C-alpha positions in Angstrom: 208.7 -52.6 -34.9 207.9 -55.0 -37.7 205.9 -53.4 -40.6 204.8 -54.4 -44.1 203.8 -51.3 -46.0 202.0 -53.5 -48.6 199.6 -54.7 -45.9 197.0 -52.3 -44.5 196.5 -54.3 -41.3 200.3 -54.2 -40.7 200.3 -50.5 -41.2 197.4 -49.9 -38.8 199.0 -52.2 -36.2 202.3 -50.3 -36.4 200.5 -46.9 -36.0 198.6 -48.3 -33.0 201.8 -49.7 -31.4 203.7 -46.4 -32.0 200.8 -44.5 -30.4 201.3 -46.6 -27.3 204.9 -45.5 -27.1 204.7 -41.8 -28.0 202.1 -39.1 -27.9 203.1 -37.6 -31.2 205.1 -38.0 -34.4 207.1 -35.1 -35.9 208.2 -36.7 -39.2 207.0 -39.6 -41.3 209.6 -40.8 -43.9 208.1 -43.2 -46.5 211.2 -44.9 -47.7 210.0 -48.4 -48.4 210.3 -49.4 -52.1 210.7 -52.3 -54.4 212.3 -52.7 -57.8 211.5 -56.2 -59.0 213.8 -58.2 -61.4 211.2 -58.7 -64.1 210.4 -55.0 -64.3 212.0 -54.6 -67.7 209.4 -53.8 -70.4 206.1 -51.9 -70.2 204.7 -54.1 -73.0 205.4 -57.4 -71.1 205.0 -56.4 -67.4 202.5 -58.7 -65.7 199.5 -57.3 -63.8 200.8 -59.0 -60.7 204.3 -57.3 -60.9 202.7 -53.9 -61.6 200.2 -54.2 -58.9 202.8 -55.4 -56.3 205.1 -52.5 -57.2 202.3 -49.9 -56.9 201.0 -51.4 -53.7 204.4 -51.1 -52.0 205.8 -47.9 -53.6 202.7 -45.8 -53.8 199.7 -47.1 -51.9 201.9 -48.1 -48.9 203.0 -44.4 -48.5 199.4 -43.2 -48.7 198.2 -45.7 -46.2 201.1 -44.9 -43.9 200.2 -41.2 -44.1 196.6 -41.9 -43.4 197.4 -44.1 -40.4 200.0 -41.7 -38.8 198.2 -38.4 -39.5 196.5 -38.4 -36.1 200.0 -38.6 -34.3 201.5 -36.1 -36.8 198.8 -33.6 -36.1 200.0 -33.4 -32.5 203.4 -32.1 -33.7 204.2 -28.4 -33.8 205.8 -28.9 -37.3 204.5 -32.1 -38.8 206.3 -33.4 -41.9 205.9 -36.2 -44.4 208.8 -37.1 -46.7 208.1 -39.5 -49.6 211.3 -41.0 -51.0 210.7 -41.0 -54.8 213.1 -41.2 -57.7 214.2 -39.3 -60.7 212.7 -42.2 -62.6 209.3 -40.9 -61.5 209.7 -37.5 -63.2 207.5 -36.8 -66.2 210.2 -34.4 -67.3 213.5 -36.2 -68.0 212.2 -39.5 -66.5 213.6 -42.9 -67.0 212.6 -43.3 -70.6 211.7 -47.0 -70.5 213.9 -48.2 -67.6 212.0 -50.3 -65.0 208.5 -49.0 -66.0 206.6 -50.4 -63.1 209.0 -48.8 -60.6 209.0 -45.5 -62.5 205.3 -45.3 -62.8 204.9 -46.1 -59.1 207.2 -43.2 -58.3 205.3 -40.8 -60.6 202.2 -41.9 -58.8 203.9 -41.3 -55.4 204.7 -37.8 -56.5 200.9 -37.4 -57.2 200.2 -38.7 -53.7 202.6 -36.1 -52.3 200.7 -33.2 -54.1 197.4 -34.5 -52.8 198.6 -34.9 -49.2 200.1 -31.4 -49.3 196.7 -30.0 -50.4 194.8 -32.0 -47.8 197.3 -31.2 -44.9 198.0 -27.4 -45.2 199.7 -27.2 -41.8 202.1 -30.0 -42.8 205.3 -29.9 -44.9 204.7 -32.8 -47.4 207.3 -33.3 -50.0 208.9 -35.9 -52.3 212.6 -36.3 -52.6 215.0 -38.0 -55.0 218.0 -39.3 -53.1 219.9 -40.1 -56.3 221.4 -43.4 -57.2 222.5 -44.7 -53.8 224.8 -47.7 -53.0 222.2 -49.9 -51.3 220.9 -53.4 -52.0 218.5 -51.8 -54.5 221.0 -49.3 -56.0 223.9 -51.8 -56.2 227.6 -51.3 -55.7 228.1 -49.2 -58.8 225.8 -46.4 -57.6 227.3 -42.9 -57.5 226.1 -41.9 -54.0 226.9 -43.2 -50.6 224.0 -43.9 -48.2 224.9 -40.7 -46.3 224.8 -38.6 -49.5 221.4 -40.1 -50.4 220.0 -39.6 -46.9 221.2 -36.0 -46.6 218.2 -34.5 -48.5 215.7 -36.8 -46.7 217.0 -35.8 -43.3 217.0 -32.1 -44.3 213.3 -32.3 -45.3 212.4 -34.2 -42.2 214.1 -31.9 -39.7 215.5 -28.7 -41.1 213.8 -27.5 -44.2 211.4 -24.5 -43.8 208.0 -25.7 -42.7 206.3 -23.7 -45.5 208.1 -25.6 -48.2 205.5 -28.2 -49.1 204.1 -30.0 -52.1 207.4 -30.0 -54.0 209.9 -32.5 -55.4 213.5 -32.1 -54.2 217.0 -33.3 -55.0 220.1 -32.0 -53.2 218.0 -29.4 -51.3 216.8 -27.9 -54.6 213.3 -28.2 -56.2 213.3 -30.3 -59.4 210.6 -30.7 -62.1 207.9 -33.3 -61.5 
């Protein structure tokens, strides 16, 4: 199903279409993200680039959660996994690298905490997959797609349901 997480109407359409195909959703994985080429310097980032990055990387995940919560509530063990980044950490963050992207991931971690508080029966977590060999990560990245996906899949399907409101890497909690 086609979906643009930067477009609220597209998100709602996807939730409605999914609801026609299934009576519930067990796990929502918010993995959409952008890292734009001109995201180089916090002092020269344009408002348009910053807003576009936040719209996709942060607001998109929040709107996806809002749209899919009714279907998630029908699950016995509902989970939301927000794919974040070590660049979004306030402790040991990116230190100037891709500031718009990093700020959007810091904000995504904030969305995770708020969703966990609002949805106490859900497991809501952020996860850093590491530097993964994808179109975004590039061919020099240190992790394969399978290695990057491992922690995401674990949180979506196997992690204890009472583990919520945390930031994970390699199945271990890491500092925000």
